[in-house]
N, C-alpha and C positions, 0 to 999 in steps of 0.2 A: 837135645835141642834140634838136631838135624832130623831125628826120627819124628819129632813133633811137627816139623815143617812139612815133611813128606805126608804125614797123616792129614794135615790141613789141606794140602794140594789135592790129595786123593778125594777128600770130602767135597772140595769145591767142584771137582770134575763130576763127581757123582750127583751133586745137587744140580749142576747145569744139565746133565743128562736127563735127570728127572724132570727139570723144567721144560726141556725140549719135548720130552715124551708126553708131558702134560699138555703142552701147547698144541700138539698135533691133533688129538681128538677134539679139542675146543675149536680149532681152526676149521676142521672138516665139518663139524656140526654146524657152525655158523655159516660157512661158505655154502654148504648144500641147502640150508634153510633159506639163505639169501637168494640163491639161484632159483629155488622153487617159488619163492614169493614173487620174484621178478617175472618168471614165466607165467605166474597166475595174475600178473598185472596188479599186484598189491604193492605199490611202490613204497609207501611208508614203512611197511614191514621189511621189505627188501633192503631199504636203506639202513635200517637199524641193524639187521643181521650182517650185512656186508661191512659195515663200519667195524663191528666186532671181529669179523674175519680178518680185516686188515690189521687190527690190533694184535691178533694172535698169529700173524704170518711171518714173524721174524725168523723162524726156523727154515723157511723156504730158501733154496739156493737161487741166485739171480737168473740162472738159465732154466729154472723149473717152469714148465708150461702152466702150472696152476697159478703162478704169480701173475703172468700176463693175462690169463683168463679172469683172475680176481680183479685186476685193475680195469679191464674192459667192463665187467659187470658193475663194479662200483662206480665207474665213470658214467655209465648209462643211468644208474639210479640217481646219481647227483644231478645229471642233466634233467631228468624227469622232474626232480624236485626244485629246479631253478637255480641250483648252485653251479653256474656255468664255469666259473673260474677254477674250482676244484675238479670239476668234470674234465676240463681240458688238461689239467695237470696229470690226472690218472690215465686218460686215454693216450696222451703222448708217451707216458711211461710204458704202456702196453705195446704201442707201436715200436718204440725203441728196442724193447726186449725181443720182439718178434723179428725185427730186421737184423738183430745181432745174433740170433740163434742159428745153429748149423745142425742139420740142413734146414734151409729156409722153408717155412710152410706158407705158400702163396695164399692158401685159403684164409688163414688167420690174419695175414697181413692185409688182405683184401677187406676183411671184416673191420679191422681197425681203421683203415682209410675211409671206409664208408661211414663209420661212426663219427669220425672227426669231421668229415665233410658235412654231415648233417648238423653237428654241433655248431659249426661256423655258419651254416646256412640259417639256422634258427636265430643266430645273433646278427644276421644281415652282414656278415663278413664274407661278401660274395666272391671276391677274387680268391681267398684262401679256400673256400668251399669248393669252387670250381677246380682248383689245382688238385685237391685231394680226390675228388670224384674221378678226374681224368687219370690220375695215377692208378686208381683202383681198376679202371677199365682196361688199362694197358696190360695188367697182369693176366687177363683172360681174353684179350682180343683175338688171339690166334689159336686158342685151345679148343679142339673139337669136342663133340659129345654133348649130351644134355647139360652137364655141369657147366661147361664153358658157355653154352647158350643162355642158361639161367643167370649166370653172373654178368654176362654182357647186358642182358635185359634189365637186371637190377641196377647196373651202372647207368644205363640210358634213362631209366625211370628217375633215379636220383638227380641226374643232370637236367632232365626235362623239367622236374619239379623246381629246381633252382632257377631255370630260365623263366618259368612262370612267375616266380617271385621277383625276378629282375625285370619284369615287363618285356620279355622277349618271347611273346606267345607264338609267333610263327615258327621259330626254331624249336620251341618247346613241343608244339603239336607234332612236328615231324619226328622228333626223338621218341615221344611217347607212343605214337602209332607204331613205330618200329619195335619198341619194347613189347607192346602187346602182341605184335605179329610173332616175335621170337618166342614169347611165352605160350602162345597158342600152338606153336610147332612142337612143343614138348608136353602139351597138355597141363600147363601150370598157370592158371589165370592169376591176376594180381589186383588186389583191391587198391593198392597204392598207385599203380599205373593208371587205372581207371579214374581214380580221384584226381590225380594230377592232370590228366587229359581233360577232365571236366572243367577244372579251373582255367586251363588254356582256352577252352571253348567259350566259357563265360566271358573272358576278357575280349572275345570277338563278338559278343552279344548273341552267341548261338545258344540261347538259354534252354530250349527244348532238348537239343542234343546233349548239352551239358547235364541236364537233370537226369537223362537216361543213363549216362555214364556214372553219375553218382549213385543211382539206384543199383547198378551192377556192382559197384564198389561195396555198397552196404550189404548186398546179398552175400558176397564173398567173405566180408568181415564177420558177418553173423555166423556163417558156416564154420569159419576158422576159430570163432570164439575169442577174437582179439578186441577187447572193449575200447582200447585207445584208438585204434584205427576206425572202429565203428563210430566212436564219438566224433572223430575228425571229419569223417565222411558226412555224418549227420549235420555238423556245423556248416560244412561247405555246401551241402545241398540246400540247407536253410538259407544261406546267402543268395543262392541262385533263385530260390522261390521268392525271396524278398524282392529281388530285382524284377521278378515277374509280377509283383503285386500280391503274392499269396502270403500275406503276413501271418494269418492265424496258423497255417500249416508250418510256416518257418519258425514261429515262436515255440510250437509244440516240439519240434525236432531239437531246437537248441536247448530247451529245458531238459529233455531226455539226455542229451549229450553232456550237459553240465553235471547232472547227477552221477553219470558214469565216471566222469573225470574227477569229480570231487572225491569219489570213493577210491579210484585207482591211483591217482596222483597226489591227492591231498588238497587242502584249501589254499595253500600258498604256492602251488606250482604254476609256472607260466602258462601251461595249457589250460588250467582252470581260469586264469585271467583272460586268455583268448576267448573262452566261452562267454565270460561276462561281457567282454568288449563286443562280441558279435550279437549277443542278445540286446545290447544297448543300441546297435544299429537298427534292429527291428523296432525297438521302442521309439526311436527317432521317427521312423516311417509311420508309426501309429500315433504320433503326436504326444507320446508319453514322455515329455522332456524331463520331468523330475525323476522318473524311473531311470531314464537313460543316463542322466548325470550321476546318480548314485552308483549305477553299475560301472560306469567309466572310472569313477573315483576308486572303486574297489580294484578294478583292473590295473589302474595306475599304481596303486599302493603295492600290489603284488609284483608288478613288473619292475618297479623301482627297487624294491627290496631284493628281488632275485637277480636282476640284470644290471642294475645301476640306474641312476636318475637320467643318464644321457644315452640310454640304449635306444635303438631304433623302434623297438616295441612300444616304449613310452611315447615316442613321437607319433606312432599310429593312433594310440589312444587319444592323444592331445588333438589330433586332426578331427577325430569324431566329436570330441568335446567342443571344439571350435564351432562345428556345425550346430550343436545344441544351443550354444549362446547366440550364434548368428540368427537362427530361426526365430529366436525370441526377441530379437532387436537389442540384445545386450552386447553392443559392439565393442565396448572397451574390453570386456572380458574375452570376447571372441578374438580380438586383435592380439591381446597379450598371450593367449593360449596358442594361437597360430604362429606367432613369432617365436615362441619357445620351441614349438614342433619343428619349424624350419631351421632354427639354429642347431637342433639335434641332427636333423637330416643332413645339413651341410657338413657337419663334423663327421658323422658316421658313414654317410653314403656319398657325400660329395655334392657340389653345386650342380654338376651335370647329371645327377641321378634323376630318373623319371619320377620317383616318389617325391623328391624335392620339388620338381617342377609342378607336380599335382598339388602339393601343399601351397606353393606360390600362387597357383591358379585360384585356389580357394581364398587366399588372402586378397588377391586382385579383385575377385568378385565381391568380397567384403568391402573393399574401398569403393567399388562402383555403387554398392547399396547406400553408401554415405556421400555420394556425389564427389568423391575424392579421385577424380579421373587422372589427374597428373601423377599421383602416386601409383595408381593402377598401371598407367602407361609405362612407368619405369620397370615394372615387373614383367610385363607382357612380352618384351623382346626375348628375355631369357627363357620364358616359358615355351614359346613357339620354337626357339632354337633347339632346346633340349628335346622337345617332342619330335622334331624333324630328325635330329641326329640319332636318337635312341629307338624311336618307333618307325621312322621312315617318313619321307615327305608324302607318302600315299596313305598314311594311317588316319583313322577316324579322329584320334585324339589331337593330332596335328591340325586337322580341319577345325575342330572345336576351339583350339587355341587361336586360330585365325578369326573365328567368329567373335571370340572375346576381344581381340584387337579391333575388329570392326565396330563392336559396341562402344569401345572407348573413342574411336575415331568419330563416330556419329555424335557422341555426347560432346566432343570438342569441336563439332561443326566441320570436321574434315571429311566432307561427303565423298569426294573422289577416292580418298584412301579407304574409306569404309566400303565403297563399292568394289574396289580392287581386292580387298581381303575377302569379302563375301564371295566374289566370283571364284577366287582360288579355292576357298572352302567348298563351294558347290561342286566344282569340278572334281575335287578329291572324293567327296562323298558319293558322287554319281558313279565314279569309276570303281569304288570299293564295294565288292560284292557283299560285304558284311554290314553295310549301312542300312539303317531302317528307312524304308520308303517314306514313312511319315516325316522323318527328320529332313530328308531331301526336299520333300514338298514344302515344308515350313520354311526352309532356307530359300527356295525358289520364290515363294510368295513374298518374303521380306525383301529379297533382292529386287523383285519386280517393283515393289513400292519405292525403294530407293531410286531405281532407274527412272521411274515415272516422275518422282519429285525433281530429278535432274533433267527432266524433259527428254530422256533417251527412250522414246516411246517404242521404237522397233525392238530394242533389246529387252525392254520391259515386257513386250508382247510375247517374245520367245520364252522367257523364264516363267511367266504366268501360265502360258499354254502347257508347259511341261508340268507345272504344279497341278493343273486341272487334270491332265491325263493320269498322273499318279493317283490322285484322289478319286477319279472315276473308277479305277481298278479296286481301290480300297472300299469305296462306299457305294458304288453303282452310279450309273449316269443320271438317275432321277432323284438322287438324294438331295434334300433341302440344304444339307451341309455344304453343297457346292455353290449355293447362291452368292455368298460374299465374293468368291473368286469370279464367278460369272459376271456379277455386277461391276467388279473392278475392270474386267476385260472390256465391258461395254464402254467404259470411260476411256480406256486406251484406244479402242477402235475409233471413238469419236475424235480423239486427238490426232489420229492418223487419217481421218476422213474416210474410214472404211465403214460407210453408212449401212451397206447391205449386211455386212457381218455383224454390226452392232444390232440391227433390227432382228436378225435371226436369233441372236442371243436373248434379246428382250422377249421374243416369243417363247423361247425355251424356259426362261425364268417364269413367265406367266403361267405356263403349264404346271410347273412345280408349285407355284403359289396357289393354284386352284385346288390341288390335292392336299396342301398343308396350309390351311387358312390362318393358323396361329402365328405365322411369320409377321413380325412388326412392319408397319408401313415405312418406318425410318430406314429399314434395311435396303429399301429400293430407291432411296434418295441419293444424290451426289454426296460423296464422303467429305467434301470440304466444309469447314465451319463458316458461319457468316463472318464477313469482314468486320474488324473493330469499328465501333461507331465513333463519330467525330466529337460527340457531346459527352464523352465519358467523364463522369464526375460532376456534370452540370446538373442544376436543379435540386441539389441537396448540399447541406453543409459539408465542408471537407472533413476527412477522417483525421481525428487528433492522434489516436493511438490504436494499435492493433493487438489483439489478444487471441491466444489459441489454447483451448483445453483439448488434449488428445487422450482418448481412453481406448485401450486395446487389451483383450484378455485371451491368452492362449492356454494358460494353466489355471484351472478352476479348483476350488476346494474339493469338489467332486471330480476326480480325474476322468470319469467316463464322459464328461462334457468337453474335454480338451479340444482345442482347435490347433491348427498348424501354424498359421502366420498372422493371427489377429493382433498380437502384441507387436510383432515386427511391423505390421502395416501402420500402426499408430506412431511408432518411432520413425519410420521412413517418411510418413506424411509430415510430421513435425520437423524433421531434419530438412526436408525440402523447403518448407515455408521459411525456415530460418536462413537457409543457404541461398535460395533463389527469389523468395517473395518478400524480402525485407521485413520479416517479423523479428523483433528483438528477442534474444534468448531469455532475458529476464521477464518477458511477457508471454512465455510459453510454459505450460505445465503438462507433463505427460504422466499418466497413471496406467501402469501395466500390471497384469497378474495380481500378486498379493496386495499391491497398493490400490488396486481398483475395486475396493469393497463398496457396497451400497452406501455406507456412511461417508466414505471419502469422496465418492462421485458427487453425491448431493451437496456435501460441504464445499467442494471445489466450485460447483455451480452457484452456490449461495454466498453466505457471509464469510466462508473460509478463504475465498479468492475472488472469483469473477464478480460476485455481488458487491464486494467491497472495492474492487479495483477499477472495473470498467465504467466509463462515463457515457453520457447520452450520445455524444458524437464519435464514440469509438466504434471500430469494427471488431466484432467478436465472432470467432469461428469455433464451433464445438464439433469434434470428430469422434465418432464412436464405432468401434469394431468389436462385436461380441455376438452372443446368441440373442435371437429374438424368439420369444415363445409363441406358441399357437394362441389363438384367441381363447380367453378364459371366460366361460359362461357365467361363473359365479361373480364376475366383476364387470358385468355388462358388456361382454365381448372384448374386453381390453387385452392387448398384448403386453408382454413384459420384457424389458431389457434384463438380461441375466448378468449380474455382477459376479465378482470372484467368489463371494461367499453366499450367493443365492442358493436356496434349497429348491430344486426343481419340483419338489412335492409340496412346497409351500410358497408359491409364487406371489400370492397376494401380499403376504407379510414380509417377504425377503427380496422380491424383485422390484424393478423400477418401471412403472406403467409408461409404455411408449406413447400412447395417445395423449397423455398428460405432460409429456416431457417438454414440448414447446411452451406449454402454459407455465410450467415450473420455471423455465428459463426466463419467460417474459416477466414473471412476478419478481424474480430475484436479480436478474441482470438488467441494468438500467440503460442499456444501449438500444438505439433505434436501428441498428444495423447488425443483425445476428444471422449467421449462416450455420445451419445444423446439417452435418453430413453423417449419414448412418450407413455403415457397411455391416448390417446386422446379419448374424449367422444362425443357421438352423443346427447343423451338426456335422461332425466329421465321421464318415462311415466307410466301411469296406463292404462291398456287395458283389454278388456274382455278376450282375448286369447293371452297371450304374445308369445306363441310359433308360432302362426300364424303370429302375427305382426312382430316378429323377422325375419321372412323369406320372408316377402313381397318384391317383386322386385328382389329376388335372384334366381339364376339358380342351386344352389348347391343341396339343399335338400328340398323337399316339406314338408309343415308343417304336413301333415297327416302321412308321413313316420317317422317323428321325434317324434311325440307326444306319441305314444304308449298307451296313456290313455288320457281321456278328461282332459284338464287343468282346474284349479280352476278359476271361473269367477272373474275378478277384481284383479287377482294376479299381484303384482307389479314387473315389469321388468325394471331395469336400464341398458340402453344400451350405449355403447361407440363406436362411429364412424359409420357414415352412409355408406351404400353400395357404394355410389358415392365417398367416401373419398378414393382417389387413392394414397396409400402410395408408390406404385411402381414408382411414379414420383419423389420421393425424392432421390436426388443423394448424396451419401456419398462422401465427399471430401477426399483428401489424409490425412491419419492419423485420420480418423473418423470411428467409428462404430456406427451404428444406430439400436436401438432395438425398435420395435413397438408392441403394445399389440395385434394387429390382422391384418390379411391381408386385401387387398383392397376391397374384396367383402363381408366382414363380419362385424358384430357388436362386440363390447367388452362389458363385463358384470361386474356388481358389484355382490358380493357374497351374497348368502342366508344364509351362515353359520357364517360369521364374518363381522365386520364393515370395510371392505376394498374392493377395486376392486380385482377380482380374479388374474389378472396379477401381480399387485404390491405385494400382499401377497405371491403369489407363488414364485416371484423373491426373496423376502426377505428370505423365508423358504429354497429356494435352496441354498442361500449363507450360511445360518446357517448349513444346512445338509452337503453340499459338502466340506466344510472346507476352510481354509485360502489360500490354494494353488490352488484352482480351478480357471481356466481361465473363461473369460466371455462366450466363446463358450461352455464350459462344464456346466456352470450355465444355459445357455440358453437351452441346450438339456434337462436338468433335469426339468426346469421350464415349458417348452413348453408342455410336455406330461401331467403334472399336470393341467395346464390351460385347455387343450383340454378335459381331462376327466371330470373335475368338471363342466365345462360349458355344456358339452353334457348331463351329468346326471341330473344336477339341472335345466337347462334351455331348454333342448331339442334342442340346437343350436350348431353350430360349431364355435369355436374361435381358430385360430392358430396364435400365435405370430410369427413375422418374424424378421430376423437380416440381416443387410446389412453391410459388412465390406470388400468388394472386393478391396478397395484402402488402407487398413490398412497395414502399414509397420511393419514387425517383428511379433513375436508371439502374440497370443490373449492377451488382457490386463487382469491383475489380480487386482481387486479393493482393495483387502486386503493387498497387498504388503506394507511393510514399506517404506515410502519415506525417503530420506536422512535427511530431517528436523525432521521427527519423530524419526529416529535413534539418531540424535544429542540430541534431547530433552530427550530421554530415558537415554542416557549415562550421561547426566548432572545431572539427578536425582539420 
């Protein structure tokens, strides 16, 4: 029996020995294959091989260096695949083994610390990341020789990259320039250092210098054959090009990067999701909202799966998705998405994080778009406090936060507070060397307008003079784009009794007018609208009920026709009429995007809604924001309104004839008081020289006369209405007033300053400013000059809105008048 037991024990030992000896070649095979795949940037293969190596690593002793190396390699593969939890587990195990080993290997400990710092940085765990990076740098801070220099430079690069992500660009730039200096001293350039420096420069709006750094990073990455770093630099360069308006080039770069990452990391890796998210940002700038939404949903799915539903990366995707919904006027979705993003940021980054403040700023802007200024005001205090604390009271973002506060103050009629905040913002921007001169000029102009309204004419003169001087440097002293500012200065001089100065400016304006005869006469009139008439509402029956049909199309069945803000314009206009102009919500119908088909628009005008609902003494407003086609020779020179489902190659059968639109309304809508407002668009395009493109085929003003300065290549210009779009052929029927965004030989434009068309925003602001008793004629006079001035200054083009009301009976309509129904409802309350 004893002999048998001994035999069994010997057999067990032998079997264990055989098992260990069998595990060793399997471990080595899988480990070497995994390291090779990792080095070749084939992460899916590396992950599979290293997983097997871990399985067959039981024979390794705890102090075996191979075990720590295995855990490092496997931890990196897991991180690349998005499994951050397991990655952290194995990287911490590797660090623990290396710190326990004797003698200690500082090089390997340094490597583990850098890996962990980067893992935490990618999860937005900034304080942990910073601590690990700083620990790594201390290991080599006093070691001489090229190795010590390189490791110090690597640590500086890692820390600088972290500070870029933490929105500490000034500190980041200093660290990264030092890192590059150290690397140059030993002849070892770094793509990651150039890439990080470029991101810091971009955050300072130094786009050209940033692009040059990115290109250096790309050259090094290509030389070293590192596809992941190559892809990252391509994406980051694309972001900068997008900021510069070079969308086509940006899209090409991100598409290349995405293919590289999909191959090296796989379809479910966070870096792949980052590529999708950045491509979505370009799609947003190109007005391809459906594409952007699809890409962001893919990115969200990957980030949620890899990092968790409350990771900061999910928050960044949601912020972009919020802008997609906001730009289309889908405010409920935008608010829900934004609030979810902010909740994530508050939890992961803290209330005082700069990224939380930026998300809050977008939500505040969303509230402003809906005239919810009290809610916006509650957010603005936290926004500007964080901007000041985190970026400094001299930062551009802090100044922009003050401008947001001023916008809210102005909307709430707190004029003095608005002026105070604008003055602070203007001082900061003027002192900051990274500020865009065009932004400073715009703030100076708006501040001058506020001061002029407050009758502070001397202060207004100083600010407007500064604005003119900046723009003279940008455009030249003879540019017609200066005319609105010069005309405003004439009015200020008159208020100050500086008659000689006013006359000198009139003579200067006259010279400019001589060489640019296309400038509209209204541009040289006083900017104030006519005073409200005392007989408003007299001479015609009182309005019983008020109705609004608003149509806006940004996303067409043919995405090449997409517009940026047309749907949002319709939503904003309808929201304003309900909020400020006493239109009952149940008397308002809004058709946007997929709902705005040809059939639905015609049905809403006819028996489906207005034709059935509106009575003879009701006021009916029809607002349309979409494409207007060029005159179609096969249909007697008719222009067509483009519906969501219109085939631009079959306009006669699928479009809505604009010249017949007023007659269609007259036949189907039984009201004697119809206002048709058309902000019809031509196209959204990206061109090398928008000023030149905007004036092709026109006889009014040559592009050279308008530009005053060379335009930025690739600058985006969204234009509404082709030169061939002849609104003069639209006949206003009896009881109809028609307002068009531009005359027949002009384009209409979307704003560079806010997310609306210039025409629609200025119409809304005119209604806000001129008061509830202003007639449509008075609103038009105030709005027209604002449109002309903004488009001339920002686009170098002429856009003059037109109004047709020769067959209107009685005084000009007042949109804000109480209807009899509204009075009854008010009395019943």
